[in-house]
PDB file with SEQRES, HELIX, SHEET and CRYST1 records, atoms N, CA, C and O in Angstrom:
SEQRES   1 A   85  MET ILE ASP ASN HIS LEU HIS PRO ASN ASN LYS LEU LYS          
SEQRES   2 A   85  ASP PHE PHE LEU THR LYS THR ASN LEU ARG GLY GLU GLU          
SEQRES   3 A   85  LEU GLU TYR ALA ALA SER HIS PHE HIS PRO LYS HIS LEU          
SEQRES   4 A   85  SER LYS LYS GLU HIS LEU PHE SER GLU GLY GLU ILE CYS          
SEQRES   5 A   85  LYS PHE ALA SER PHE ILE THR LYS GLY CYS VAL ARG PHE          
SEQRES   6 A   85  TYR SER ILE ASP GLU ASN VAL LYS GLU HIS VAL LEU PHE          
SEQRES   7 A   85  LEU VAL SER LYS ILE GLY GLY                                  
HELIX    1 AA1 ASN A    4  LEU A    6  5                                   3    
HELIX    2 AA2 PRO A    8  LYS A   19  1                                  12    
HELIX    3 AA3 GLY A   24  ALA A   31  1                                   8    
SHEET    1 AA1 2 CYS A  62  ILE A  68  0                                        
SHEET    2 AA1 2 GLU A  74  SER A  81 -1                                        
CRYST1    1.000    1.000    1.000  90.00  90.00  90.00 P 1           1          
ATOM      1  N   MET A   1      17.689 101.004  23.444  1.00  0.00           N  
ATOM      2  CA  MET A   1      18.667  99.994  23.790  1.00  0.00           C  
ATOM      3  C   MET A   1      20.069 100.536  23.521  1.00  0.00           C  
ATOM      4  O   MET A   1      20.304 101.169  22.492  1.00  0.00           O  
ATOM      5  N   ILE A   2      20.995 100.290  24.439  1.00  0.00           N  
ATOM      6  CA  ILE A   2      22.371 100.763  24.308  1.00  0.00           C  
ATOM      7  C   ILE A   2      23.234  99.642  23.762  1.00  0.00           C  
ATOM      8  O   ILE A   2      23.228  98.531  24.292  1.00  0.00           O  
ATOM      9  N   ASP A   3      23.977  99.932  22.703  1.00  0.00           N  
ATOM     10  CA  ASP A   3      24.938  98.970  22.164  1.00  0.00           C  
ATOM     11  C   ASP A   3      26.050  98.820  23.192  1.00  0.00           C  
ATOM     12  O   ASP A   3      26.699  99.806  23.542  1.00  0.00           O  
ATOM     13  N   ASN A   4      26.283  97.604  23.683  1.00  0.00           N  
ATOM     14  CA  ASN A   4      27.282  97.381  24.733  1.00  0.00           C  
ATOM     15  C   ASN A   4      28.665  97.862  24.351  1.00  0.00           C  
ATOM     16  O   ASN A   4      29.409  98.331  25.212  1.00  0.00           O  
ATOM     17  N   HIS A   5      29.032  97.758  23.073  1.00  0.00           N  
ATOM     18  CA  HIS A   5      30.365  98.218  22.683  1.00  0.00           C  
ATOM     19  C   HIS A   5      30.477  99.738  22.833  1.00  0.00           C  
ATOM     20  O   HIS A   5      31.563 100.266  23.074  1.00  0.00           O  
ATOM     21  N   LEU A   6      29.355 100.429  22.688  1.00  0.00           N  
ATOM     22  CA  LEU A   6      29.388 101.893  22.786  1.00  0.00           C  
ATOM     23  C   LEU A   6      29.182 102.383  24.212  1.00  0.00           C  
ATOM     24  O   LEU A   6      29.329 103.576  24.477  1.00  0.00           O  
ATOM     25  N   HIS A   7      28.847 101.493  25.130  1.00  0.00           N  
ATOM     26  CA  HIS A   7      28.647 101.888  26.526  1.00  0.00           C  
ATOM     27  C   HIS A   7      29.957 102.455  27.069  1.00  0.00           C  
ATOM     28  O   HIS A   7      31.013 101.864  26.841  1.00  0.00           O  
ATOM     29  N   PRO A   8      29.919 103.588  27.782  1.00  0.00           N  
ATOM     30  CA  PRO A   8      31.141 104.214  28.288  1.00  0.00           C  
ATOM     31  C   PRO A   8      32.044 103.259  29.060  1.00  0.00           C  
ATOM     32  O   PRO A   8      33.266 103.337  28.929  1.00  0.00           O  
ATOM     33  N   ASN A   9      31.476 102.361  29.860  1.00  0.00           N  
ATOM     34  CA  ASN A   9      32.302 101.457  30.651  1.00  0.00           C  
ATOM     35  C   ASN A   9      33.061 100.476  29.762  1.00  0.00           C  
ATOM     36  O   ASN A   9      34.189 100.102  30.083  1.00  0.00           O  
ATOM     37  N   ASN A  10      32.451 100.048  28.636  1.00  0.00           N  
ATOM     38  CA  ASN A  10      33.147  99.146  27.731  1.00  0.00           C  
ATOM     39  C   ASN A  10      34.273  99.869  26.999  1.00  0.00           C  
ATOM     40  O   ASN A  10      35.324  99.277  26.753  1.00  0.00           O  
ATOM     41  N   LYS A  11      34.074 101.129  26.650  1.00  0.00           N  
ATOM     42  CA  LYS A  11      35.148 101.901  26.035  1.00  0.00           C  
ATOM     43  C   LYS A  11      36.311 102.045  27.015  1.00  0.00           C  
ATOM     44  O   LYS A  11      37.475 101.974  26.620  1.00  0.00           O  
ATOM     45  N   LEU A  12      35.995 102.246  28.277  1.00  0.00           N  
ATOM     46  CA  LEU A  12      37.018 102.338  29.310  1.00  0.00           C  
ATOM     47  C   LEU A  12      37.771 101.021  29.418  1.00  0.00           C  
ATOM     48  O   LEU A  12      39.000 101.010  29.472  1.00  0.00           O  
ATOM     49  N   LYS A  13      37.043  99.912  29.450  1.00  0.00           N  
ATOM     50  CA  LYS A  13      37.691  98.595  29.533  1.00  0.00           C  
ATOM     51  C   LYS A  13      38.561  98.340  28.311  1.00  0.00           C  
ATOM     52  O   LYS A  13      39.671  97.824  28.439  1.00  0.00           O  
ATOM     53  N   ASP A  14      38.066  98.698  27.119  1.00  0.00           N  
ATOM     54  CA  ASP A  14      38.872  98.545  25.906  1.00  0.00           C  
ATOM     55  C   ASP A  14      40.171  99.336  26.020  1.00  0.00           C  
ATOM     56  O   ASP A  14      41.237  98.857  25.634  1.00  0.00           O  
ATOM     57  N   PHE A  15      40.070 100.552  26.552  1.00  0.00           N  
ATOM     58  CA  PHE A  15      41.258 101.387  26.739  1.00  0.00           C  
ATOM     59  C   PHE A  15      42.230 100.714  27.704  1.00  0.00           C  
ATOM     60  O   PHE A  15      43.423 100.618  27.415  1.00  0.00           O  
ATOM     61  N   PHE A  16      41.725 100.246  28.855  1.00  0.00           N  
ATOM     62  CA  PHE A  16      42.574  99.556  29.834  1.00  0.00           C  
ATOM     63  C   PHE A  16      43.235  98.327  29.222  1.00  0.00           C  
ATOM     64  O   PHE A  16      44.410  98.065  29.478  1.00  0.00           O  
ATOM     65  N   LEU A  17      42.493  97.572  28.419  1.00  0.00           N  
ATOM     66  CA  LEU A  17      43.033  96.349  27.815  1.00  0.00           C  
ATOM     67  C   LEU A  17      44.184  96.642  26.858  1.00  0.00           C  
ATOM     68  O   LEU A  17      45.135  95.866  26.768  1.00  0.00           O  
ATOM     69  N   THR A  18      44.096  97.771  26.141  1.00  0.00           N  
ATOM     70  CA  THR A  18      45.153  98.089  25.182  1.00  0.00           C  
ATOM     71  C   THR A  18      46.327  98.853  25.798  1.00  0.00           C  
ATOM     72  O   THR A  18      47.434  98.819  25.259  1.00  0.00           O  
ATOM     73  N   LYS A  19      46.100  99.535  26.913  1.00  0.00           N  
ATOM     74  CA  LYS A  19      47.142 100.397  27.486  1.00  0.00           C  
ATOM     75  C   LYS A  19      47.728  99.903  28.805  1.00  0.00           C  
ATOM     76  O   LYS A  19      48.711 100.464  29.289  1.00  0.00           O  
ATOM     77  N   THR A  20      47.133  98.845  29.402  1.00  0.00           N  
ATOM     78  CA  THR A  20      47.608  98.349  30.698  1.00  0.00           C  
ATOM     79  C   THR A  20      47.666  96.828  30.678  1.00  0.00           C  
ATOM     80  O   THR A  20      47.284  96.195  29.695  1.00  0.00           O  
ATOM     81  N   ASN A  21      48.138  96.261  31.753  1.00  0.00           N  
ATOM     82  CA  ASN A  21      48.147  94.812  31.920  1.00  0.00           C  
ATOM     83  C   ASN A  21      46.972  94.326  32.760  1.00  0.00           C  
ATOM     84  O   ASN A  21      46.950  93.167  33.175  1.00  0.00           O  
ATOM     85  N   LEU A  22      45.995  95.195  33.017  1.00  0.00           N  
ATOM     86  CA  LEU A  22      44.831  94.807  33.821  1.00  0.00           C  
ATOM     87  C   LEU A  22      43.999  93.775  33.074  1.00  0.00           C  
ATOM     88  O   LEU A  22      43.723  93.928  31.884  1.00  0.00           O  
ATOM     89  N   ARG A  23      43.600  92.720  33.784  1.00  0.00           N  
ATOM     90  CA  ARG A  23      42.752  91.681  33.204  1.00  0.00           C  
ATOM     91  C   ARG A  23      41.828  91.150  34.298  1.00  0.00           C  
ATOM     92  O   ARG A  23      42.106  91.317  35.485  1.00  0.00           O  
ATOM     93  N   GLY A  24      40.751  90.523  33.902  1.00  0.00           N  
ATOM     94  CA  GLY A  24      39.855  89.837  34.821  1.00  0.00           C  
ATOM     95  C   GLY A  24      39.335  90.715  35.940  1.00  0.00           C  
ATOM     96  O   GLY A  24      38.782  91.790  35.707  1.00  0.00           O  
ATOM     97  N   GLU A  25      39.525  90.229  37.179  1.00  0.00           N  
ATOM     98  CA  GLU A  25      38.998  90.929  38.354  1.00  0.00           C  
ATOM     99  C   GLU A  25      39.616  92.317  38.528  1.00  0.00           C  
ATOM    100  O   GLU A  25      38.935  93.250  38.950  1.00  0.00           O  
ATOM    101  N   GLU A  26      40.909  92.456  38.203  1.00  0.00           N  
ATOM    102  CA  GLU A  26      41.565  93.769  38.318  1.00  0.00           C  
ATOM    103  C   GLU A  26      40.927  94.776  37.366  1.00  0.00           C  
ATOM    104  O   GLU A  26      40.697  95.929  37.729  1.00  0.00           O  
ATOM    105  N   LEU A  27      40.645  94.327  36.144  1.00  0.00           N  
ATOM    106  CA  LEU A  27      40.007  95.192  35.155  1.00  0.00           C  
ATOM    107  C   LEU A  27      38.615  95.597  35.632  1.00  0.00           C  
ATOM    108  O   LEU A  27      38.251  96.771  35.559  1.00  0.00           O  
ATOM    109  N   GLU A  28      37.842  94.639  36.116  1.00  0.00           N  
ATOM    110  CA  GLU A  28      36.499  94.931  36.615  1.00  0.00           C  
ATOM    111  C   GLU A  28      36.548  95.894  37.807  1.00  0.00           C  
ATOM    112  O   GLU A  28      35.734  96.811  37.909  1.00  0.00           O  
ATOM    113  N   TYR A  29      37.509  95.674  38.701  1.00  0.00           N  
ATOM    114  CA  TYR A  29      37.649  96.531  39.877  1.00  0.00           C  
ATOM    115  C   TYR A  29      37.956  97.972  39.451  1.00  0.00           C  
ATOM    116  O   TYR A  29      37.326  98.913  39.934  1.00  0.00           O  
ATOM    117  N   ALA A  30      38.926  98.138  38.545  1.00  0.00           N  
ATOM    118  CA  ALA A  30      39.291  99.486  38.087  1.00  0.00           C  
ATOM    119  C   ALA A  30      38.105 100.153  37.393  1.00  0.00           C  
ATOM    120  O   ALA A  30      37.799 101.313  37.666  1.00  0.00           O  
ATOM    121  N   ALA A  31      37.439  99.426  36.498  1.00  0.00           N  
ATOM    122  CA  ALA A  31      36.316  99.995  35.743  1.00  0.00           C  
ATOM    123  C   ALA A  31      35.144 100.342  36.660  1.00  0.00           C  
ATOM    124  O   ALA A  31      34.379 101.261  36.366  1.00  0.00           O  
ATOM    125  N   SER A  32      34.998  99.617  37.765  1.00  0.00           N  
ATOM    126  CA  SER A  32      33.870  99.876  38.667  1.00  0.00           C  
ATOM    127  C   SER A  32      33.980 101.223  39.376  1.00  0.00           C  
ATOM    128  O   SER A  32      33.006 101.703  39.955  1.00  0.00           O  
ATOM    129  N   HIS A  33      35.157 101.829  39.332  1.00  0.00           N  
ATOM    130  CA  HIS A  33      35.352 103.122  39.993  1.00  0.00           C  
ATOM    131  C   HIS A  33      35.078 104.305  39.072  1.00  0.00           C  
ATOM    132  O   HIS A  33      35.218 105.457  39.482  1.00  0.00           O  
ATOM    133  N   PHE A  34      34.691 104.028  37.832  1.00  0.00           N  
ATOM    134  CA  PHE A  34      34.316 105.075  36.887  1.00  0.00           C  
ATOM    135  C   PHE A  34      32.812 105.029  36.703  1.00  0.00           C  
ATOM    136  O   PHE A  34      32.237 103.949  36.563  1.00  0.00           O  
ATOM    137  N   HIS A  35      32.168 106.187  36.701  1.00  0.00           N  
ATOM    138  CA  HIS A  35      30.720 106.261  36.561  1.00  0.00           C  
ATOM    139  C   HIS A  35      30.391 107.250  35.441  1.00  0.00           C  
ATOM    140  O   HIS A  35      30.889 108.376  35.446  1.00  0.00           O  
ATOM    141  N   PRO A  36      29.560 106.843  34.486  1.00  0.00           N  
ATOM    142  CA  PRO A  36      29.224 107.734  33.368  1.00  0.00           C  
ATOM    143  C   PRO A  36      28.610 109.049  33.855  1.00  0.00           C  
ATOM    144  O   PRO A  36      27.775 109.074  34.760  1.00  0.00           O  
ATOM    145  N   LYS A  37      29.046 110.122  33.232  1.00  0.00           N  
ATOM    146  CA  LYS A  37      28.484 111.437  33.522  1.00  0.00           C  
ATOM    147  C   LYS A  37      28.407 112.188  32.201  1.00  0.00           C  
ATOM    148  O   LYS A  37      29.405 112.302  31.489  1.00  0.00           O  
ATOM    149  N   HIS A  38      27.249 112.691  31.877  1.00  0.00           N  
ATOM    150  CA  HIS A  38      27.065 113.441  30.640  1.00  0.00           C  
ATOM    151  C   HIS A  38      27.124 114.925  30.949  1.00  0.00           C  
ATOM    152  O   HIS A  38      26.419 115.417  31.830  1.00  0.00           O  
ATOM    153  N   LEU A  39      27.968 115.630  30.218  1.00  0.00           N  
ATOM    154  CA  LEU A  39      28.042 117.083  30.360  1.00  0.00           C  
ATOM    155  C   LEU A  39      27.476 117.721  29.106  1.00  0.00           C  
ATOM    156  O   LEU A  39      27.798 117.312  27.990  1.00  0.00           O  
ATOM    157  N   SER A  40      26.645 118.710  29.289  1.00  0.00           N  
ATOM    158  CA  SER A  40      26.135 119.480  28.162  1.00  0.00           C  
ATOM    159  C   SER A  40      27.199 120.476  27.729  1.00  0.00           C  
ATOM    160  O   SER A  40      28.107 120.803  28.494  1.00  0.00           O  
ATOM    161  N   LYS A  41      27.081 120.947  26.517  1.00  0.00           N  
ATOM    162  CA  LYS A  41      28.000 121.964  26.025  1.00  0.00           C  
ATOM    163  C   LYS A  41      27.969 123.159  26.981  1.00  0.00           C  
ATOM    164  O   LYS A  41      26.897 123.590  27.407  1.00  0.00           O  
ATOM    165  N   LYS A  42      29.112 123.676  27.306  1.00  0.00           N  
ATOM    166  CA  LYS A  42      29.292 124.828  28.214  1.00  0.00           C  
ATOM    167  C   LYS A  42      29.127 124.475  29.691  1.00  0.00           C  
ATOM    168  O   LYS A  42      29.300 125.344  30.546  1.00  0.00           O  
ATOM    169  N   GLU A  43      28.797 123.218  30.016  1.00  0.00           N  
ATOM    170  CA  GLU A  43      28.675 122.812  31.411  1.00  0.00           C  
ATOM    171  C   GLU A  43      30.072 122.559  31.979  1.00  0.00           C  
ATOM    172  O   GLU A  43      30.941 122.041  31.277  1.00  0.00           O  
ATOM    173  N   HIS A  44      30.291 122.916  33.237  1.00  0.00           N  
ATOM    174  CA  HIS A  44      31.602 122.778  33.862  1.00  0.00           C  
ATOM    175  C   HIS A  44      31.761 121.418  34.535  1.00  0.00           C  
ATOM    176  O   HIS A  44      30.860 120.935  35.221  1.00  0.00           O  
ATOM    177  N   LEU A  45      32.926 120.816  34.321  1.00  0.00           N  
ATOM    178  CA  LEU A  45      33.282 119.574  35.007  1.00  0.00           C  
ATOM    179  C   LEU A  45      33.630 119.903  36.454  1.00  0.00           C  
ATOM    180  O   LEU A  45      33.213 119.201  37.376  1.00  0.00           O  
ATOM    181  N   PHE A  46      34.386 120.961  36.644  1.00  0.00           N  
ATOM    182  CA  PHE A  46      34.652 121.535  37.960  1.00  0.00           C  
ATOM    183  C   PHE A  46      35.084 122.979  37.756  1.00  0.00           C  
ATOM    184  O   PHE A  46      35.422 123.379  36.642  1.00  0.00           O  
ATOM    185  N   SER A  47      35.073 123.756  38.825  1.00  0.00           N  
ATOM    186  CA  SER A  47      35.366 125.184  38.722  1.00  0.00           C  
ATOM    187  C   SER A  47      36.664 125.540  39.418  1.00  0.00           C  
ATOM    188  O   SER A  47      37.169 124.786  40.249  1.00  0.00           O  
ATOM    189  N   GLU A  48      37.195 126.701  39.066  1.00  0.00           N  
ATOM    190  CA  GLU A  48      38.424 127.192  39.682  1.00  0.00           C  
ATOM    191  C   GLU A  48      38.275 127.209  41.200  1.00  0.00           C  
ATOM    192  O   GLU A  48      37.247 127.624  41.734  1.00  0.00           O  
ATOM    193  N   GLY A  49      39.306 126.758  41.871  1.00  0.00           N  
ATOM    194  CA  GLY A  49      39.306 126.741  43.330  1.00  0.00           C  
ATOM    195  C   GLY A  49      38.833 125.422  43.913  1.00  0.00           C  
ATOM    196  O   GLY A  49      39.125 125.112  45.068  1.00  0.00           O  
ATOM    197  N   GLU A  50      38.104 124.644  43.124  1.00  0.00           N  
ATOM    198  CA  GLU A  50      37.670 123.326  43.592  1.00  0.00           C  
ATOM    199  C   GLU A  50      38.831 122.336  43.486  1.00  0.00           C  
ATOM    200  O   GLU A  50      39.653 122.426  42.574  1.00  0.00           O  
ATOM    201  N   ILE A  51      38.886 121.416  44.403  1.00  0.00           N  
ATOM    202  CA  ILE A  51      39.872 120.346  44.333  1.00  0.00           C  
ATOM    203  C   ILE A  51      39.237 119.200  43.562  1.00  0.00           C  
ATOM    204  O   ILE A  51      38.191 118.682  43.954  1.00  0.00           O  
ATOM    205  N   CYS A  52      39.872 118.808  42.466  1.00  0.00           N  
ATOM    206  CA  CYS A  52      39.350 117.719  41.647  1.00  0.00           C  
ATOM    207  C   CYS A  52      39.656 116.403  42.353  1.00  0.00           C  
ATOM    208  O   CYS A  52      40.819 116.074  42.588  1.00  0.00           O  
ATOM    209  N   LYS A  53      38.618 115.659  42.687  1.00  0.00           N  
ATOM    210  CA  LYS A  53      38.775 114.415  43.438  1.00  0.00           C  
ATOM    211  C   LYS A  53      38.410 113.201  42.596  1.00  0.00           C  
ATOM    212  O   LYS A  53      38.002 112.171  43.132  1.00  0.00           O  
ATOM    213  N   PHE A  54      38.556 113.319  41.277  1.00  0.00           N  
ATOM    214  CA  PHE A  54      38.191 112.219  40.404  1.00  0.00           C  
ATOM    215  C   PHE A  54      39.022 112.254  39.130  1.00  0.00           C  
ATOM    216  O   PHE A  54      39.610 113.278  38.782  1.00  0.00           O  
ATOM    217  N   ALA A  55      39.058 111.134  38.450  1.00  0.00           N  
ATOM    218  CA  ALA A  55      39.696 111.049  37.138  1.00  0.00           C  
ATOM    219  C   ALA A  55      38.578 110.999  36.108  1.00  0.00           C  
ATOM    220  O   ALA A  55      37.476 110.539  36.408  1.00  0.00           O  
ATOM    221  N   SER A  56      38.851 111.464  34.909  1.00  0.00           N  
ATOM    222  CA  SER A  56      37.833 111.476  33.862  1.00  0.00           C  
ATOM    223  C   SER A  56      38.322 110.702  32.652  1.00  0.00           C  
ATOM    224  O   SER A  56      39.516 110.673  32.350  1.00  0.00           O  
ATOM    225  N   PHE A  57      37.391 110.085  31.975  1.00  0.00           N  
ATOM    226  CA  PHE A  57      37.655 109.356  30.739  1.00  0.00           C  
ATOM    227  C   PHE A  57      36.629 109.839  29.730  1.00  0.00           C  
ATOM    228  O   PHE A  57      35.429 109.634  29.916  1.00  0.00           O  
ATOM    229  N   ILE A  58      37.087 110.474  28.672  1.00  0.00           N  
ATOM    230  CA  ILE A  58      36.190 111.089  27.698  1.00  0.00           C  
ATOM    231  C   ILE A  58      35.865 110.080  26.596  1.00  0.00           C  
ATOM    232  O   ILE A  58      36.770 109.543  25.957  1.00  0.00           O  
ATOM    233  N   THR A  59      34.576 109.824  26.374  1.00  0.00           N  
ATOM    234  CA  THR A  59      34.173 108.885  25.331  1.00  0.00           C  
ATOM    235  C   THR A  59      33.651 109.594  24.082  1.00  0.00           C  
ATOM    236  O   THR A  59      33.576 108.987  23.013  1.00  0.00           O  
ATOM    237  N   LYS A  60      33.290 110.869  24.206  1.00  0.00           N  
ATOM    238  CA  LYS A  60      32.776 111.617  23.069  1.00  0.00           C  
ATOM    239  C   LYS A  60      33.001 113.101  23.316  1.00  0.00           C  
ATOM    240  O   LYS A  60      32.792 113.592  24.425  1.00  0.00           O  
ATOM    241  N   GLY A  61      33.426 113.812  22.280  1.00  0.00           N  
ATOM    242  CA  GLY A  61      33.614 115.250  22.401  1.00  0.00           C  
ATOM    243  C   GLY A  61      34.963 115.626  22.981  1.00  0.00           C  
ATOM    244  O   GLY A  61      35.914 114.847  22.909  1.00  0.00           O  
ATOM    245  N   CYS A  62      35.049 116.804  23.551  1.00  0.00           N  
ATOM    246  CA  CYS A  62      36.298 117.270  24.157  1.00  0.00           C  
ATOM    247  C   CYS A  62      35.993 118.184  25.335  1.00  0.00           C  
ATOM    248  O   CYS A  62      34.871 118.662  25.502  1.00  0.00           O  
ATOM    249  N   VAL A  63      37.013 118.413  26.143  1.00  0.00           N  
ATOM    250  CA  VAL A  63      36.895 119.267  27.322  1.00  0.00           C  
ATOM    251  C   VAL A  63      37.965 120.346  27.222  1.00  0.00           C  
ATOM    252  O   VAL A  63      39.117 120.068  26.886  1.00  0.00           O  
ATOM    253  N   ARG A  64      37.574 121.562  27.513  1.00  0.00           N  
ATOM    254  CA  ARG A  64      38.491 122.700  27.462  1.00  0.00           C  
ATOM    255  C   ARG A  64      38.764 123.160  28.886  1.00  0.00           C  
ATOM    256  O   ARG A  64      37.838 123.396  29.662  1.00  0.00           O  
ATOM    257  N   PHE A  65      40.037 123.284  29.221  1.00  0.00           N  
ATOM    258  CA  PHE A  65      40.437 123.825  30.523  1.00  0.00           C  
ATOM    259  C   PHE A  65      40.938 125.243  30.280  1.00  0.00           C  
ATOM    260  O   PHE A  65      41.802 125.473  29.434  1.00  0.00           O  
ATOM    261  N   TYR A  66      40.389 126.182  31.027  1.00  0.00           N  
ATOM    262  CA  TYR A  66      40.749 127.582  30.804  1.00  0.00           C  
ATOM    263  C   TYR A  66      40.708 128.352  32.108  1.00  0.00           C  
ATOM    264  O   TYR A  66      40.146 127.899  33.106  1.00  0.00           O  
ATOM    265  N   SER A  67      41.314 129.521  32.077  1.00  0.00           N  
ATOM    266  CA  SER A  67      41.225 130.442  33.210  1.00  0.00           C  
ATOM    267  C   SER A  67      40.844 131.812  32.669  1.00  0.00           C  
ATOM    268  O   SER A  67      41.021 132.101  31.486  1.00  0.00           O  
ATOM    269  N   ILE A  68      40.324 132.639  33.546  1.00  0.00           N  
ATOM    270  CA  ILE A  68      39.965 134.007  33.180  1.00  0.00           C  
ATOM    271  C   ILE A  68      40.757 134.940  34.084  1.00  0.00           C  
ATOM    272  O   ILE A  68      40.688 134.835  35.308  1.00  0.00           O  
ATOM    273  N   ASP A  69      41.510 135.854  33.475  1.00  0.00           N  
ATOM    274  CA  ASP A  69      42.365 136.740  34.267  1.00  0.00           C  
ATOM    275  C   ASP A  69      41.600 137.945  34.813  1.00  0.00           C  
ATOM    276  O   ASP A  69      40.392 138.075  34.614  1.00  0.00           O  
ATOM    277  N   GLU A  70      42.322 138.812  35.498  1.00  0.00           N  
ATOM    278  CA  GLU A  70      41.694 139.970  36.140  1.00  0.00           C  
ATOM    279  C   GLU A  70      41.096 140.951  35.139  1.00  0.00           C  
ATOM    280  O   GLU A  70      40.272 141.786  35.513  1.00  0.00           O  
ATOM    281  N   ASN A  71      41.503 140.863  33.856  1.00  0.00           N  
ATOM    282  CA  ASN A  71      40.936 141.721  32.808  1.00  0.00           C  
ATOM    283  C   ASN A  71      39.801 141.017  32.064  1.00  0.00           C  
ATOM    284  O   ASN A  71      39.380 141.463  30.996  1.00  0.00           O  
ATOM    285  N   VAL A  72      39.317 139.934  32.622  1.00  0.00           N  
ATOM    286  CA  VAL A  72      38.243 139.120  32.065  1.00  0.00           C  
ATOM    287  C   VAL A  72      38.635 138.557  30.695  1.00  0.00           C  
ATOM    288  O   VAL A  72      37.788 138.359  29.825  1.00  0.00           O  
ATOM    289  N   LYS A  73      39.924 138.306  30.526  1.00  0.00           N  
ATOM    290  CA  LYS A  73      40.414 137.681  29.296  1.00  0.00           C  
ATOM    291  C   LYS A  73      40.559 136.183  29.548  1.00  0.00           C  
ATOM    292  O   LYS A  73      41.138 135.757  30.547  1.00  0.00           O  
ATOM    293  N   GLU A  74      40.018 135.395  28.619  1.00  0.00           N  
ATOM    294  CA  GLU A  74      40.049 133.942  28.747  1.00  0.00           C  
ATOM    295  C   GLU A  74      41.372 133.392  28.196  1.00  0.00           C  
ATOM    296  O   GLU A  74      41.833 133.806  27.132  1.00  0.00           O  
ATOM    297  N   HIS A  75      41.967 132.461  28.931  1.00  0.00           N  
ATOM    298  CA  HIS A  75      43.207 131.805  28.513  1.00  0.00           C  
ATOM    299  C   HIS A  75      42.969 130.294  28.500  1.00  0.00           C  
ATOM    300  O   HIS A  75      42.750 129.684  29.547  1.00  0.00           O  
ATOM    301  N   VAL A  76      43.013 129.696  27.305  1.00  0.00           N  
ATOM    302  CA  VAL A  76      42.847 128.245  27.204  1.00  0.00           C  
ATOM    303  C   VAL A  76      44.149 127.599  27.630  1.00  0.00           C  
ATOM    304  O   VAL A  76      45.206 127.866  27.057  1.00  0.00           O  
ATOM    305  N   LEU A  77      44.066 126.742  28.648  1.00  0.00           N  
ATOM    306  CA  LEU A  77      45.243 126.063  29.171  1.00  0.00           C  
ATOM    307  C   LEU A  77      45.534 124.801  28.373  1.00  0.00           C  
ATOM    308  O   LEU A  77      46.683 124.532  28.024  1.00  0.00           O  
ATOM    309  N   PHE A  78      44.490 124.027  28.083  1.00  0.00           N  
ATOM    310  CA  PHE A  78      44.627 122.873  27.201  1.00  0.00           C  
ATOM    311  C   PHE A  78      43.258 122.304  26.838  1.00  0.00           C  
ATOM    312  O   PHE A  78      42.257 122.559  27.507  1.00  0.00           O  
ATOM    313  N   LEU A  79      43.246 121.522  25.752  1.00  0.00           N  
ATOM    314  CA  LEU A  79      42.053 120.840  25.283  1.00  0.00           C  
ATOM    315  C   LEU A  79      42.300 119.345  25.414  1.00  0.00           C  
ATOM    316  O   LEU A  79      43.406 118.874  25.149  1.00  0.00           O  
ATOM    317  N   VAL A  80      41.293 118.605  25.815  1.00  0.00           N  
ATOM    318  CA  VAL A  80      41.396 117.160  25.948  1.00  0.00           C  
ATOM    319  C   VAL A  80      40.246 116.554  25.163  1.00  0.00           C  
ATOM    320  O   VAL A  80      39.100 116.984  25.297  1.00  0.00           O  
ATOM    321  N   SER A  81      40.552 115.549  24.339  1.00  0.00           N  
ATOM    322  CA  SER A  81      39.499 114.882  23.588  1.00  0.00           C  
ATOM    323  C   SER A  81      39.559 113.385  23.820  1.00  0.00           C  
ATOM    324  O   SER A  81      40.481 112.878  24.459  1.00  0.00           O  
ATOM    325  N   LYS A  82      38.574 112.687  23.298  1.00  0.00           N  
ATOM    326  CA  LYS A  82      38.518 111.242  23.459  1.00  0.00           C  
ATOM    327  C   LYS A  82      39.731 110.605  22.776  1.00  0.00           C  
ATOM    328  O   LYS A  82      40.305 111.168  21.844  1.00  0.00           O  
ATOM    329  N   ILE A  83      40.100 109.443  23.251  1.00  0.00           N  
ATOM    330  CA  ILE A  83      41.222 108.713  22.682  1.00  0.00           C  
ATOM    331  C   ILE A  83      40.695 107.731  21.657  1.00  0.00           C  
ATOM    332  O   ILE A  83      39.735 107.005  21.916  1.00  0.00           O  
ATOM    333  N   GLY A  84      41.318 107.710  20.500  1.00  0.00           N  
ATOM    334  CA  GLY A  84      40.933 106.735  19.478  1.00  0.00           C  
ATOM    335  C   GLY A  84      39.703 107.163  18.708  1.00  0.00           C  
ATOM    336  O   GLY A  84      39.150 108.241  18.927  1.00  0.00           O  
ATOM    337  N   GLY A  85      39.283 106.285  17.790  1.00  0.00           N  
ATOM    338  CA  GLY A  85      38.149 106.600  16.935  1.00  0.00           C  
ATOM    339  C   GLY A  85      36.959 105.940  17.379  1.00  0.00           C  
ATOM    340  O   GLY A  85      35.902 106.096  16.768  1.00  0.00           O  
TER     341      GLY A  85                                                      
END                                                                             
């Protein structure tokens, strides 16, 4: 059984409620466009050259954005983690 407060969509709604003026039907409409996706460690959200056609909301863990240069050296561009506790 999933605790509703811990469900990714409820965390998203909580975020919208504290950071936006969305309420009621607008909140439901916005939240309906987000779909939970679980990534395993080292799994890619998208790859270089792909056009990102979605927004992401992190509920647990963090995501690292990086590039690899012609000398096969990795460059971390930025890290993104979940908002709040």
